[in-house]
N, C-alpha and C positions, 0 to 999 in steps of 0.2 A: 533404498531397500537392498539388503544383501542378496547377492546372486550366487549363492553356494548351494549345491545340490548333492545329495547322497542317493545313489541308486542301488538297491539290493537286487541281486541277480542281474547285475548290469552288464555282464560279459556275454549274455545270451543273444538270441536273435533280435529281440526288440530292444534290449538295453544297449547293445553295441551301436545300433543306428541312432537311438535317442541321445546317448551320451555325446556322439559326434555332433549332432544337431545343436545341442546345448552349448558345447564348447565353441562352436562356430558363432553362436549368438552372444558369446562373452561370459558365459557362466563358468564358475569354478566347479568342476565335476569330480566327485569321488565315486568309485564303484567297489562294491563288496560282493564277492562271488566265490562259491566253493568249487567251481569248475567240475561239476558232476560229469563223469565219463559218458553217461548215457546221452547227455546234451552236447558235450564238447569233444567227444572222442578221446582217444588216447594220444596225449601230446599235441593236441591241436593248438596252433599258435593263436594268441589273442589278436583281435583286429581292432583294438581300442585306439582312439586318437591319442597321440603322444602326450597331450596335455592332461589326460585323465589320470588321476591318482588311483591306483589299483590296490585293493586290500583283499587278500585271500581270507575268507571267513565263512563260517557256517551259521546260518540264521537261527538254528536251533541251539546254539552254544552261547550262553550269556557272556563268557569272557571275550569272545570274538567281537560282539557288539560293543562291549566296554572299551576294547582296544581301539576300535575304529572311531568311536565317539570321543576318545581322548585326543585323537589326531585331527579330527575335523568336526566342526559344529555347524551342520548345514541349516540353512534357512528353510529348506524344503527336503522332504524325504519321498522318494518315488519307490514304492514297494512292488517290485516285479518278481522277486524270488518265490517260486512255487513249483510244486509237483503238478503236472498237467495231464497225466494219462487217465482218460475216462475209463477205459477198460482195465488198465493196470491198477487203478484205485480199488477195484473189487477184490484183488488178491493181495494188495499192499496198502490196506487202509491205514495201518499205523504209520507208515512212511508218509503218506499224504497228510494225515492229521498232524504229525510232528512238524513237517515243513510249513504247511499252509496255516495251521492254527497256532501251534506252539511257537513256530518261528515268528508269527505276528505278535504274540504276547511277549516274547523275548525282546523284540524291538521296542515295544511300549515300556516295558520295565527298564530297559537300558536308557531310554530317554528320561525316565523318572530319576534313575540313579545319577544321570549326567546333569540333572536340573535343566533340561533343554526341552522347550516346547516349540517345535517348528512352526513357521508361519502356515504351512500346509503339508498334509500328507496326501500323496496321490497313490492310489492302488489300482493295479491292472486286475480287475475282476473278470468274470466270465459270464457269457450268456447261459452257462450251465446252471446258474442259480434258478432259472425259470423252470427247469425240468422240461416236461412236455409242453409247458406254456398253456395258453388259452386256446380252445377250439370252439367252433360254432356248428351247431346242428339245427337247421331251421332258423328260428328266431332266438334260440337259447345258446348262451355262452356257457361252456363248462370246462372243468379242469380234469382231464383224464387221469386215472391211476397209472403208475409206472407200468410199462408193458412187461408182463411176466415172461419167464423162460418158456413156460408151456404155451403161452399165446404166440410167441415168436416161432417156436418150433412148429406150431400148426399153420404158420404162414399168415396169421392175422396181423397185418402190419399196421393198419390205421386204427387209432383210437375211435371208439364208437360213442355216440351220444347216449344219454340216460335211457332212452327207449330203444336203443339198438341201431338207430339210423346213422349213416356215414357222417363223420365230422370233417370240418375244414379247418386247417390251422390258421391262427391269427398271428400277425407279427407281434413280437414282444415289445413292451413299452414300459420303461422304468416308471414306477409310481402308479401304474395302472395294472399291469400284469402281475399277478401274485407270484411270489417266489416259492416254488415247490420242487426242489432238486430231486432228481430220480437216481442219482448215482453218488458214490462216496466223494468223488472229486467236487461235484457241484455243492454238496453239503459243506465241505471244508471251505469253499470259496464264500459261501453265504455266511458261515461263521466268521470268516475273516472280515467281511463287510460289517457285521454287527459289532465285533470287537473294536474296530477302528471308529465306528460311529459313536460308541459309548465313550471311548477315551477322548476323542477330539471334542465331543460335546462338553465333557466335564472340564476340559482345559480351554474352552472358548477359542479353538483354532480351526482352521479350514480343513475340509476333507473333500477330495474329488474321487468318486468311485466311477471308473470307466469299465462298463461291462462289454468286453470285446467279443465280437463274433469270431469267425475263423480267419486268423491272420495268415497271410502267405506272402512269399516274395523272395528275392535274392537274399542269401545269407542264412536261410533256415536250414536246419540239419537235414541231411539227406540219408542219414543212417539211423536216426532215432525214430523207431516205429510209432511213436506217440505224438508226432508233430503234425499229423494231418494226412489227408488222402491225396493231396495234389502231388507231392514228391513220389508217392507210391505209384500212382497212375503214370507219372512221367518216366519213372525208372523202367516199368514194363514196356511202355510205348517206345522208348529209346531202343529197347532190345527187340523191337518189332514183334512183341508178344501181346496177346489180347488181355486187357485188364479184366479182372473179376469185379463185378458190381454187386453189392450186397442187397439183401431183401429183394424187392421187385424193381429196384433201380430208382424208386421215387422218393428216396430219402432227400430232404431239402436242407441245404446249408447256405448261409450268407457268407461269402468270401470277401474279405476286405484286405486290400493291398497294403504292404508294410509301410509305404510312404504316407498313406492316409492315416494309419494307426499312429505313426510318429507325429504327424501334424496335430492329431487330437491330443496326444500326451503333451506335446510341446506347448500347445495353446493353453492347456490347463495349468501349466507351470507359469507361463507368462502372465496369465490372468487368473490368479489364485481364487479359489472359493472363499467367500467370507465366512460361511458356516459349513454346510454340507450340501453336496450335489451328487446325483447319481444319474449317469447318462449312458445310453447305448451307443456303441461304436461299431458300425458295419457299413456295408455298401447300401443297405436299404432294399436289396433285391435278393431273393432266394433263387437257387438253381438246384435241379435234381442232380444227384451224383452220376446218374446215367448220362445226362447231357454233358456234364463236366468231363467225364471219361471220354466221350465221343469227341469233344473239342480237342483234348490233348492228343488222342490217337490220330486225329486228322493232321495235326501239325507234323507228326513224325511219319505219317503214311503207314501206321500200324493197323492191325486187324481191328474190326469192330469189337467194342467191349462186350462181354458176355454176362448176362444177369444170371447169378448162380444160386440165389435163394439163401445164402449164408447170412449170418447176423452176428452182432456183438451184444451180449447182455449189457444193459446199462445205457445203450445208445438211445437218443431221442429220435423221434420220427422226423420232425420238422423244426428247423431253427432259422428264423430271420427276425429282423427288428424294424421298428418304426423310428427313423432317425430325425423326424421333424423337430421334436423338442431339443435335440442336440444341436441342430442347425441354428436355432434361435438362442439357446442358452450359452453355447460355447463359441458361437460364430465360426463354426467349422463345417466344411463340406467335403465329402470324398471327391477326389479328382480323377481317379483311375477307373476306367471301365474294366470289366472282367477280361475281355479279349486282350486289351493292352497289357494288363497285369500278368496274364498267363504267358503272353509272348515274352515279356521281360524276364519272368522267372525261368521259362524254358530255355531262353538264350543263355542265361547265367548257368543253369544246370549243365549245358553243353560245354562250358569251360572248366567244369570241375572234374577232378580225377575220380575214377571208379574204384580206386584202391580202397578196400575195406567196406564197400557198399554191399548191401545184401540184395539177393534177388527176391522176387516176389514171394516164393515159397518160404524162404527164411524169414521174411518180414512177418508173414502170417503166423509162423511158428512162435515168434517172439511175442506177438500180441497176446496169444495164448488163451483167449476166451471165446474164440469163434466157435460156432456150432453149425453143422450142416442141417439144413431143413429136413 
């Protein structure tokens, strides 16, 4: 079996770590990346393994795909390139659609032009495809409508059951939980999944869809305001400032450490899907953002976080997943606890320069869709 891999968006947080892991395992790795300033900063040096073949290319531009596929014919393609800003996607829907949807169709068309059918395509999807996911009120499981701006402005944070009773969120599970994205980003990721499923089915080749929860860890951008709340809380806590916690503090997220994400992607490459598989990748445990902010503040001796009642349109209330099917299907298990992962990330952040980093107010200004209650 050929051990050649092409990673789109492979110079980013996840791609850099994954390409290194694959090279160390004996794979011939090529990376295609446009080096978007929002992700990589201005003039940020690449941290790719010296053996990685790097191609500058835009996934939305057909000639770039053609040029890369003339120079390498991978046995597997790992599609990581994506716009990932949940809030940003509301005001830049075209950009998200171009990169996530058209970028995927450009990949597929380029493979057809090159007369190349990879053994497998692996795509890093997102738990955002579930939207609010399934909730339970009493004995009834229901799927709430997206939370409206008016609802959030009124401080009605939790979805309610059909008869108005409080609901309880259920962990998402691929193949069981319905996909009902509530923001533009999630809709583009679901479209990406559907496009790849249709193409790989027609070509009798493998597809691994990995729906990632919130990945965090050393190497993630500290200046990109759309990469997650952990760097934001860490930046404020390092300045001995109180972190602002949105809504009522009870937003739930499943945080999965970067090494565990890389293990899952690597395992899916080493053991390719025969047809199609869709798996959830997370820690399997949710945490409220208030509890998360308190953990980070305690490390730095910062003031207690403050619940401020602000919100972001398009955010879901609770996100966690059931990883039991993944444990059996992929033979993968997360190894990092949240406490150990946070300690590792915060130690790494302490070694990074503050040059060019935004303070908390600048961060919120750039996110741009927050509203005060």
